[in-house]
Structure formats: structure tokens, C-alpha cells
N, C-alpha and C positions, 0 to 999 in steps of 0.2 A: 446296519448302521443305526437305525432308529432305536434299537434296543439299548444303545449306549447313552441315549439322551433321556432326561427326565420327562415326566408327563407334560408339563407346561411347555418345555422347549420343543418336544415332539409335536404338540398341537400347533405351536407357532410355525414350526418348520413346514408341516403339511399345508397349513393355510397359505403360506408364502409360495410354496411350490405350486399349489393349485392356481394361484392368482398370476403366476408367471413372474413373480418378483425375483425368484432365483431359479437357476437351471435345475432340471432333475439330476439326481445323482448319476455319476458315470456308471454305465453297465460294466465297463472294463477300462483299465488304464489307457489313456490316450497320450498323445504327444503335443498337447496344447497347454501352455501355461495360462491358467485363469487367475487374473488379478482383480481383486475387489477393493474399492476405496469409496469414500463418501462424495467424491466430486462429480457433479453433473457436467455433461458436455452441452454447453449452452449455445454452441454455434461453431462455425468453421473459423471465424476470425480469431487470430491469435490474441487479440485484445479481450476475448471472451473465454476461450478455452485453451489458450496457448500452453498453460502449465501441463495439461493432460497430454498433449502431443509431445511435449518435451520429456515428460516422465516416461512415456512409452517408447522413447528413443526413435521417434519418427522424424523429428526435426532437430536441428542443431543451431547454435549461435556462433557468432564470430569469435567470442571469448567464452571460455569454459571456466569451471570452478573446481578446485581440488577439495579434499576432505577437510582442510583447515580454513576454507573460505578464501583462498588466494586465487586471484585471477590468473588463468593459465591459457595457453593457446587452444583455440577451438578450430573453427574453420579458417581462422587466421593463424599462420605459422608463427608470426611475431608481429610486433608493432614498434614504431618509433615516434617520439614526441619532439617537436621543434623546441629550441631553447626558450622561446617566449611562451610555450605552452599552448599555442593557438592552432597548431597543425599536427594532426595525428595521421600516420601512414600505416595501414594494415596490409601486410603481405599475405596473400591467400595461399592455401595449400594447392599443390598441383593435382590434376586429374581427379577432381571431385565431381561426381555426377549426381544429378537429381534423380528422383525415382522415375521420371519419364525419360531417362537416358540422355537428357541434355547435359551439357557441361556447365558447371558453375563458373561464371566469369565475374570480374570486378563490376561490370555494368549491371549484371543481375543482382549482385549483392547490394550495390548502391541503390538500385531501384527498390529492393525489398525494404531496406532501412529507411528510405525516404517515405515510403508508404506507411511504415510503422510509426514514423514521427507524427503522422496525421491522426493517429488513433490514441486512445487513452493508454498511458504507459509511461515509464521513466524517460524514454527518449523524447517525449513531448515536452519534458521539463528541462532538458539539457540545453545549454546555450550554443546550439549548433547553427552555423551560418549556411554551410553547404556540405553535401555528401556527393562526391564525384568519383569517377573511375579514371585511373591512369593505366592505359594498356589493359591487358587481360587479368593481371595479377595484383594490382595495387588499388586499394580503396582509401581515399583521402577525405578526412573529416576536418573541416575548418570551423573553429569556434569563434564566438564574439568576445570571449574572455577565457582566461585559463580555468580549466575545470578538471581537477585531478580524478574524480570518480567516473570519468567517461567509460573506461574499460569495464567497470562494474555495471554500468547502465547497459552496455552491449551484451552482457551475459544474461539479462532478464529474459524470461520466456517470451514476452511479447515482442522481443527484438529478434525472433527466430528468422532464419533465412529460407524463403520459399522460392520455387522456380517461377519464372515469368508466366508460365501457363496456369499458375495458381490464381491469377488475378483477372478480373474484368474491370478495367479502370483501377480504382482503389479498393474495390471489394474483393474479398477472398472467396473464391468459389470452389477451390479444391486444395487439399493439403498435400503438396508435392515437396517433400523435404529432401535432406541428404543423409539422414540417419541410417543406422544399421537395420532398421525395420521400416517397411513401407505400409501405408494404410491400405487395407483391402476392402473394408466395409465399415460403415458408420451408421448407427441408429441413434441419433440424438433424441433425448438427452441421456440415454442409458448406457449404450455400449459401442464398442468398436473392436475391430480385429486387425491384426498385423501379421505380416510374414517377413521372413528374413530377406534383406536386399542383397542380391548376389554380387552387385557391383559396388559395394561399399568401399570407401577409400581406406578405412581402418581395419582393425582385426575383425574377422568374421565371427559372429556370435555362435555359440553351440546350439542355442534354442532356435527352432525353425518357425514356430507359430505361437501366437499368444492372443488372448482376448482380454479386454478391459470391461468391467461391469461397475456402474455406479450404484452403490447400495447405501442409502442414507442412514439407516438404522444400525447403530453399532452392534446391537444384539443379533441382528440378522447376519452381519458380516462374521461375527464370531461363530455362529452356527454353521456357516458355510465352510469355515476353516475346520471345524470339528468334524463335519460330515464328509469332508473331502471334495466339496463342490467348488472350492477355490484353493489355489496353491499358494497364493501370496495375498494375505489380508492385511490391509494397511489401516493404521489408526484404530487401535483397540481401546475400548473404555476400561476403566480400572477393574470393574467386576469381572468382565470377560477375560481380561488379562490374567487375573487370579485363577479363574477356572481352567483356562487353556494351559496354564503353567503345569497343571496336573495331567494333561492329556499326552498320551504316547504318540498321537497321530501327527503332532506338529512340533516345530521348534519355535521358541519365542526369541525374538531379537529386540533389543532396546538400546537407544543411544540418546544422549542429551542433544537438543536441537536449539537453534537460535530463535526461540519463540518465547514470549512472555505472556502470562495471564495478568491482565491489569484492569484497573478502573479508569476509564476516561472521565474527566471531570470538566463540567462547564464552569470555568472560573468566573464567568459573568453572572452566574446565578446568585441572587442576593444572599442565599444561605451559604454559598461556597466561595464568595469573592474574597473574604478575608483568609489569609494564609493559615491562621490558627484553626479555622474550621476544617481545611483540608488536612492539616496535621493531625487533628483529632480523629478524623476518619481513618487515617493511616495507623495511628496508635491503637485504635480499637481492634485491629485485625490480628488474630492469632495465626500467623502464617504457617508456623511449623505444625500446629494442630490441624489446620485446614488441609495442608498438603498431605499429611499422613492419613487423614480420614477420607478425603475425596480423591486425590491423585494416587495415593498409596505408594509414594516414593518421596524421599527427602528432597523437596524442591522449593522451600520457602525462599521467596525473592527478597533479598536484603537490599537490592537496588534494581534498576530497570534491566540492565543487560546481564545475562548469565555468564559464568566463567568461560564457557565455550567461545565467547566472542572476543577473546584475547584483549587487544588494546582498548576495547570499549568497556571492559569490566575493570573497575578500579578497586583493587584489593584493599587499599587503605581508606576507602570511603567509610565514614561512620554508618553502620548498617541501620536500615529501618527496623524498628522494634515494636513490640506490643506492650502497651502501658495504658489500660483503660482508665486508671485513676488520673493520670496526667491528661488524658483526652477529655475527661469530664471537667477538669480544672480549666483547660483552654476554652471550652465552650462557656463555662461560667464567666470567664473574663469578657466574653462577648455579650454577656447579659442574658444568657439562656438559663431558665430555671425549670426544674421538673414539674410537670403537671400531675394531676391526681393519678393518671395511668402510667406515670414515669416518663412520658415523652416530653421533651423540652419545649418550653413555650416562651415567647417574647412578644410584647405588644399585641397580644391576642392571636398570634400565629404559632402554629406547631412547626417543629423542625422535622418536616416530612419531605421525602424525596422519592422520585420515581427512578427505578433502576431498569434500564433496557438491556436485555441480553438475548441470546438465541440458542436453540436446542441442537443445532448442527453438531456442536461439540458437546457430548452428553455431560461433561464435567461442569459446564458453565451454569446451567440451572441449579445444579446441586451446590455449587460454590455460592451462587446468589442467595440460596436459602440459608447457608451458614452465615454469610455476611449480614443477612437480615437480622439474625439473632444476635450477632456480635455488636452490630450498630445499636440495636435496641438496648443493650446493656449500658450504653453511654447516653441513652435518651434520644436517639435518632430513629425516626420511623422510616422504614424502607418498604415501598410497594414495588413488586417485581412484575415486569412485563416481558415474558419470554416470547419472542416473536421472530420474524424473519430478520436475518443479519442486515439486510439492506435498509432496515429502519434506522440503523445507527447513523449512516451518512445522511439520510433524509432528515432526521431530527437535528443533526448537526447543522445542516444548511438552513433549516427553517427556525432554528434557535430554541426549539422546544425540549432538547435533550438536557437532562440534569446530570445523570450518571449512566455510564454504559460499562458492562462487564464483557470483556472480549479477549481474544487471543491474537496477539500481534506478531507476525512473522518479520524478523529483522534480516531475513536472508532472501528477500525478493531479488536482490543482487548481492554479489559476494562482499561488497563493502556496505555495512549498515548505514553509512552516510547517505546512500541513495534513498533509503526509507526515511531517514531523519529529515532530509530536506523537504520531503513531501508532507510529513506528519507534524513537524514543529517549526516550519517557516514562519515568517511574520504574520501570516493570516491563519496559522494553524492548519489542521488537516482532518479529513473525515475520520481517520483512525488514529489521530494524535491529539494535540492540544486544542482547546476551544476557549476563545475569549481570554487568552493568556498571552502576554508578550513580555519580553525582557531584552532590552537593547544589548546588554553584554552577551547574552546567549545568541542573539541574532548575528552579532559581529563575529563571534567564535565559530558559528556554523558556516557563515559565509567565508571566513578565513580558511576554514578546513577544506572547503571545496576548491580553494585556489592554491593551497600550499603544496609544494613538492618536497619540502624539507621534513624528513622523518621526525626529528626532534621537536620541531615546531608543531607538527601535526599531532603528536602525542600530547603535548601541552594543551592544545586546543580541545582535543577529545576529553581530557580530564576536566576542563572547564565546563564543557557541555554537560557531561555526566553529573558534575557537582551541582550545577544550577538546577537541573531537573530534580535531583535528590532534595535540594533545599526548598524548592518552590512547589513541587508536586502538581504540575499540570496534568499528570497522570499518576496513579498510585499503584505501584507494582504489588502483585499478590503472590505469584508463583512462577517458577520456571518450568519448562516443558521437557519431557522425554518423549520420543516417538517410539512406538512399539508395533511390531509386525509379527503375525503368525505365518510360518512357512511350512508347507507340506514336506514330509520326509521324502517325497519323490524328487525334491530339488536339492542341489548342492550349490554352494558359493553364492547364496542369496545374501544381500547386504541391505543396509539402510543408509541412504545418503543423508547426512546431517543437514545438508542445505536443500533437501527436498526437491532436487531437480530431476531425479531419476528413480524409478522403481528397481533399477539394477538389472533389468532384463538382459542387457547385452553381456553381463558377466555370469549369468546363471547357466547351469548345465543339469542334465538329468542324472539322478543317482544311478549307479550301476545295479 
């Protein structure tokens, strides 16, 4: 195997193997699917690592999501909403068992959701009055006001349904779910193992055993795919994707996903408070060139939401464009003049900004470097701080953030409204607007959360999208594609565009 790698790659592989960062190569083919992805297991609580347990098909939610982002039955067979929109009744599937062999009841589901509401997550922001059980098969959620995205909130990973034995009080001490695979071993923050659950209520998977390994470095994950040390490698960097595309050992899968690369803007910063300054930064960005050079696929973001998000993508919206000359003219209107080094100055101050980003996604620091050069062309000085992603919400809260380059997932729940309510509400959000408000926008977003009329809801979505495009509380840069390298040992591997599952339950071994 090592003969197929270059000298640098071989040295890196040997170093990582010796340090235990990756498993040694298989001596012979086994029957365990090895999955590598960048996400650490930060604890048992679904509020911390719920997405990993959901992706590994260990746990399930009351509501599921199809490939088009539509809410569909999960552990609930169906649901009904009262005419006033205040009472939702979810009818549970029959004969669902938890991994400890106990039966799922309405009481256990209501208890799990009630606990989830006390933790960080979408449910904590829903206008829920009570969650109760009616008999063994009906969960009733009563609201304080109509709230149309409730089903989407219940599909979030942090709303997963666990067995009563998973809890001590409100604390999660074990992951006992209902999924097609049960947890057999966990070594946080790096790995876990699962085995097929023989009493699963749905179709039995073909795969019997699987392992998950958290591998932060994209280069390492790519080496694991190439060497055969991982069967399903999630989230490839552009350079590795290009190299693996030439390898006969793996198949590459790629699909557009509801995630956008964007600049979070502190609209309260004196340099950015005027809309013309934000427009100038947007006009300075060569999105097509950046996407081609860094992401290596055509993904220039002409608006916040990608085409894959259906009703949230407005095809007739005037697109964001690149025009450095116009950008310089807008800044000149604000009184900025080039200094001796080309950086704009006014009243003895330089137009200088700190950009916070993080290396977890390898394209972000590279994109930041390109933006640094493109902004310099219009006289704006950018200093890059590539640090831990947690610094973005910290600096949002303490007011020190100027700009942040980040990747925002709009599929935390099947309806992007769930994410929008947290990111762009009247007080903004850690991963959305900062010191920006617009009363028309707030009214449209609130109306959207209440409306059950499809035509009215579409008009409100168009208004929300249009205002963001006009006022730029965030500046879209690129849209994402997700890529995965899959071993030839596997068949029927897939990418979930809503990133809820690694597709383990649909995989099977190649003959």
C-alpha cells in the first residue's frame, strides 16, 4: 500500500499510524465499515454530540427528512394540527423498541422531548407550553402561539428520542436509542462502535458492524481512504478530492448541500455600520474566481441560499456581483481616501478589520487569504485570525467581532426557517446577524413562523431573502458541495444532502 503513496504522504501516514491517530492497515478484509469524519464526540448529551449519534443511525427523531428537505414520518407515523394551530398530535409507530429491549411509549417520548427542551437546541426556542402523553401511542404538544416549523424542529438531532434508562434526572448517561444500530463502545472524543440491532422496527440493514473515527485533518482522512483504512471518508478538501478522483481504490460521491460560506458582519462596527461599506466589501469579492480556485467547483453564491433550498432560493433576485471600481466609489462617498500604502484612511484612521475564521474546514483559511487580497485592492486592510470556531460566538457576545468567515448549515432542521429564527431574530445570533435590525424583516420572519398558507408563506420568504440581499447583515461568498470517498468494498453508499446520516443503514458489501 505505501508504495502507492508519495514520499511526503508516506511519511505523514507512518507518523500518524505510529502515534495512534489512525488505525493500522487491515491485514485482511474484515466485515466492519470504518467511517472517518472531522467531528469530535464531545459528550453523551445530544446537545453536544447528537448529530454523530444520528448520523450513525443509533438514534432517531419523531420527524424525519427526505432528500428534498421535506418533513416526513419518523418515529411518529403521522401528525395532526388543530385548526387554531396550537395543538399538535403525533401518533407513534407500533412495536418500536429501544436498544435495552424496552418498548417506546408516548410517555417515554414526551419525557425525552421535555428534557431536550431544557438543553441548547431548537426545541428550547419553540413556543411550547406542554408536552404530554395520551395513552401509549399519542404525544400531544401544546403551543402558546401558532408555530408552523414545529415539525422541522422535532427533526433536529438534539431532539432525538432516548430510552428512559438513558437519563439520570435530566443528564444523559447512556445512548439507548431506537435506530437500526446500537452503540457498543464509545471512546470520546475520538471513536465509537455500533452493531446491528436485531429488533429494529424498520428494514434490517445489510451491514452488521461499523466504527466511527473522528479525524480532524482533511489530509489524514484522504490518506485513510487511499490506503483502505477507512471505507467511508466524509468531507474531503479540494486538493484531496482531486487526487482521490484519480485513484482506483475509491469512488467519489458529491452532492450540493444546504450550506453557505459567508461573511458574518458586525453592522455596529463604525467601519461597517453604513450599508455602502458592506456593499463595497461584497462588490470586492470575485466569487466565481474564488470558488474555482479554492473549492474547485462552480459554486459562486449570488445570494444567501443555494438552489437546492427550493422556496428559499429566489431565482429572480438581482445577483450579488463583483465590481471593485464601484466598491472604491462607494467608499469614497463615505470620505475614505487612499493612504501612501493604498489602504484607505479617514480622520487619521485606517480602514482596517480583523477577520476571524477557523481551520476545521480547510477551505476557510484559504478563502480568507484570497479575500485579504481582494479587499486590499479596494483599500481595505484585513488581518486574519484563524482560531477555534468557538471564538466566533464568544466574540459576537462580547462585541469584539468585526468580520467572521464561516460555513453555515441551513439544514439543522428540514425547514431553513428554524435556523433563520435563531440567526436573524431581533437580537441577531452567534452564527447570523450582529447589531443589525430591520422591522420589516422581523415582521416577515415572525409571520412566516405563524403562517399555514402556502402562498402567503412564499411571499414572506421572498421578502426575507430580498431584505438580506439588500442590507447584507451577512455577505454570501460560496455555496457548498459535500464530497465523500467510498471504498470499492461497499455498494449503495450515499450522501444525505441534509447531513443527517452517513447512510450506513443502506450500505451493503460488494460481492
